Each structure stands twice: as C-alpha cells, then as structure tokens.
N, C-alpha and C positions, 0 to 999 in steps of 0.2 A: 504493499499499500503507499509505504515510504518512497518507494523507488518512483512509482507512478506519479504519485505527487510532484517529486522532485523534478520528472520529468515532463509533465504538464507545464510546471512552472519555466522549467528552461524553455518550452517551446514556447508559451505567451511571450517570455520575453524577447526571445528571436522576433516574432511576429510585430511586438511594439518597435523595435529597433527599425525593422522592415518598414513599418507603416512612417516612419520619422523620416528614415532615409529616400524612400520614393518621393514623400513629400517636400524634402530639399530639392532631389533633383528637377520636381515639376516647376515649385514656385520660386526655388533659388536660382535656378537656371534657364528653362525652358520657356514658360510664358512670356516674358520680358522679349525675348527674340522670337515669337510666335511658334518655334519649333514643334515637331510633333513625335511622336512613338510611334510602335508598330503595335498591333495587337488591338482588343478595344480600348484600351487606355488612349492609342492613339486615334481612334475613332472618336472618343470623347471629347481629346482638345482641336481634333478638326472640326466638329461640330461648335464647339467652343468659341473656335476663332472665327467661323462664318454666321454664326447665330446669334453669337455676344451672350451666349446662357453660362450659367457659374458652372464653372468646370467641377465643384465637388457634388454638383445635383447632376449632374451627366454622367461621371464615372459611377455612381450609385446606381441611377436608374438603367443604365445601360449592361451593367456588369450583372447584376440581380437576376434577372431572365436565365442567364446562363447558369449561373448557381444553383437556381429552381429547376433547371435541366438534370444538372450533375447531381442533383440528389437522387435521381433513380441510376444514375450510373454508376457514383461513386458511394454514396451511403450519405445518412442524415448527418453524423458528427461533422464530417468534410463540409458540407452544406453550411452548418451552423456556424462552423469557425468562419468559413469563406465570407459568410452574410457579415459576420461582426467583424473582419479585417477590413473589407471594402467600407463598410460603416465608418470605420477608424480612419480609413484613409481621407474618405471624404469630410468628416469632421478635422482631420487634420489640416488639409486645404483649405476648410473655411476659418479657421479659427488660430491656427499656429504661424506666427509671423515669422517670415524667413526674410534675410536680405538678400537685394540681388547680387549673386555672389562675382561676375565679371559681364563686361560688355562685349568680352571678345568673342566672335561667332565660332569660330574653331574652338575653343576650351568650353563654349557654351554646350555645342553639340556633345563633345567627349565625355567631359565630366557630369553634364546633365545624365546621359545613358548611363553613366556608370554608378550614380546613385540610384538612379529608376530601377538597373539592372538588380543592384545591390539590396536595394528593398523589394522586388520581386522575390531573389533569390532566399533571402533570408525568411520570407515568409513562406515560400515552399518547403525551407527545411523547420518551419515551425509546424509543417502539416495542412497548410492552409494556402490560399493563392491572393492575389491582389489585382489579378487580369483574367475574367474569363477566355481569353483566345483560347487556350489549352483544351479546355472543356469543350467549346464550341467545335474546333478541329477535331475530337475525340467523337463526337455525337455524328459528324458529318461523316468521319472515314469508316465509323460502322455501318453507316448505310451504303457506302460506296465500296466496290470491290477494289477499284482502280485507283485509290487514293488513301495513301498513308496518313498520319499524323501531322508531319514535318511537310509533307506536300499543300496540304490543307491550308497549314500556316503561312506558307510561304505565298499562295494564291491570293489568300487574304491582303496581305499585307501589300503584296504587288498592285491592288486595286486599292488600298489606303493609300500610299504613296501618290499613285497616277493620281488619286482626286487630290491631294495634296498640290503636286504640282500646277493642275489646273485650276484651283481656287486660291492658293497664296502663294504660287510662285514657283518656278524652275529651282531655283539658287535654296529657298526656304526647304522644298521638299528633298533637295540634297543633302543638305545640312542634317533634315531628318533620319534619311537614310543611314547616315554616319552615326547618328544616336542611336538608332535601333541596334547598329552591330556592336555599338559600346555596351549597350543593355545584354543584349543577348550573349556577348561573350562571358560580361559577368557573371549573369545566371549559369553559364554553365561552368564557371570557376566553383561557384559558391556551391552549387549542388554535387558535382563532381569532385572538385578541389583538385590540390595537385597529387592526391595520391589516387585518380583515376585510374580504375581497374583496366588491365588487357589479359587476355587469354593467351596464352602462350601453346601451340600444337607440334612438337617433336617427333618426327621421324628418323631413326638412326638403327643400325645393326648393334650397337654398343649402347641400346636404351637403359638396360639394367645400371651401368655405370653412371649414366647421364641422373638416371633417377635418384640414385644414391647421392650425388655429389650435390643435386639440388635440396634435397631434405637434410644434409649436413651441413652445407654451407650457406644455403640461403635460408633455412627454415621454414620451407612453402611445402604445402602439400601437392600430393603429384597422383593425377588419375592415369590408370592402365589401360587404353584400348586394346584388344585383340584385332588387328587388319592383315591384309594380306597386299602385297604391293603389284602394282597394275601392271609394272614391267618384268619385273622378275618373277613374277607369282608365287613368292615365298611370303609365309605366315610370318608379322612381325610385332612386336609391342608399339604402341602409340602412346607417347606420354601428353598428358594435357594437364596443364597448371596455369595459376591464375597469380598475376604479381600486379604491382604498380608501375605506372608509366617509368617510374625513375630506375626502376628494378630490371627494364627491358635488358638493357647491356650489360647487367651482371648474369643474367641467364644466358643469354648470348656465349659471353666470355666463356661460362662451365662448358657449355655445350661445344664450342670449337675449340677448346682446349682437351676434350675427348676425342671428338669425331667431326674433324675438320669437313667433311662432307655432310652431316647430316642436314636435313630438311626442316626448318624453321618457319612457323607461319605464327604470325599476331595479330590481332583485332580486339578493338576496344568494345566493352562491354559497359551496357548503361546502369547495369546493379550488379552486387554482389552481396551475400549477407550467408553466414554460417561458413564452416571448413575453416582451415588454418590459414586466414587472407592476412592476417597482423601478427607482426612478430610477438612473442609473449614480453610482457615488461620484467626487467631485472631488480630484483630489490637488493 
C-alpha cells in the first residue's frame, strides 16, 4: 500500500511539473510569436490565432472528446487522470503568469518546443496525456488496416501545418514545424531516455562462448533460439539479448573478440519489462 501511494505521489509530481513546463513553452515562448505546435495542441493554437478565442478554453474543449473516446480504449483511470491533467493545463494557461522569455524567433521555436515536449513527456511518464493526438491516432488506426499510429499522427500534422502556412504565413508555419520537431525529440528522450533498449540477435558457430561472455562480462540475460542456417542447412543456436543503446558497442566487442564472422542484427524496442535488463546495484 505504501509503495502504491509513493508511486502515485511520484506520478502526480511528474504530471504537475509537466503542466508547468508545457505552460512555460506555450505562454513563455510560442504565443507571443504566434507559433504553433503539432497535434491537438497545435489545432487549439491555430484556432486561437485565427478566431481570437482563449487558448485555455480551446485546449480543454478540443482535447476532452478524445479523452472521452479513450475511455473505452484505455480505461477509466487513464481517462480521469488525463481529463484532470488537461484541465490543469487549461487553468495554468489562464492564471499562471509567465514572462516572455525571448524575442528571437529561432530560440522561441526550439525552446518553446523543448518545454512543451518536456511537459507532455513528463505527463506520459506520470500515466496521462496533455494532448489527445495519440488517442485520436490510435482510434483511427484501429479502424484502418493500412495506417499505423505513427502514420496517422504524421498525416494529421501535415494538415495542421499546411493550414498554418495558409492562415498564418509560410515563415510561421516553418518555425512551427521546427517547434514540433523539438517537442517530439524531447518527448522521445523523456519517455525512452538515454537507456532506450535495443534487441541484439547474434548468429555464430561459437554461440555458447558468446553467451557465457555476455552473461559474465555484461551481466545481461540471453535467450537461445534453435535455428537452421539457410545456406549451410545446419542447426545452430541463435542468441537474443536486450541491452541499452549505450551497451551495443560492448556487446559487439565481446562478439567480435570471439567470432569475427558472427552475424549481428540490432533493432530498437519501444518497451521492455522484466528479465535481466538492469545491472544489479552493488552495496
């Protein structure tokens, strides 16, 4: 019970800092230059610029229908937390006073995107969202066999920035695209971090020696698949292990030290849980 309360307190802290960070990115950087971000937040900012309506109201009104739809896809707890987080961002934009941080357009685009991305990323780490884009993309992709979530988000943002170019001007649209990229990279870093996990597949005639070396030197778990060489038509052990991207070089060094001809394949993973994926803490 104590662990659960501590975890919820930590998640709530992340969400609060996320709201404050996103508010700084919006009011402290972007609004004075009329730049926009991507996603539902970008749509809200675009309408605020064109119609002159309060951004705090638009973000709340446009996001909540997606949260309501996400109730069926993700769950009640997520929907309630997301509604509260978006309402918190709306209140933050309405009542918290942020100074205009800079008049430089390039700094505005980059750091505005950075603080918005940090806010969204912290909120996601806390178990909620400040932007309903991912929910909308998930719902659309589930109804289409041709589009993935990433494809839907890309298409939505193309329309948003095309509209920005038409309504606000090409320069503002281009700076806004830069803002979006800064925000998306910050979100990726906060969600996956520097310890983004990578799967490594190793095929070698000396797989047993390599397996022992990875266990001994890198303290990583290894799974063994039984396979057959397509050219040689001989049975062999295929090694599969998960490491952080900082450890890929170490794995390859171990492999090459044992077998120069080993075939090594790596690919990024979106999520990892359980197993021996972190080194034990030494006391």
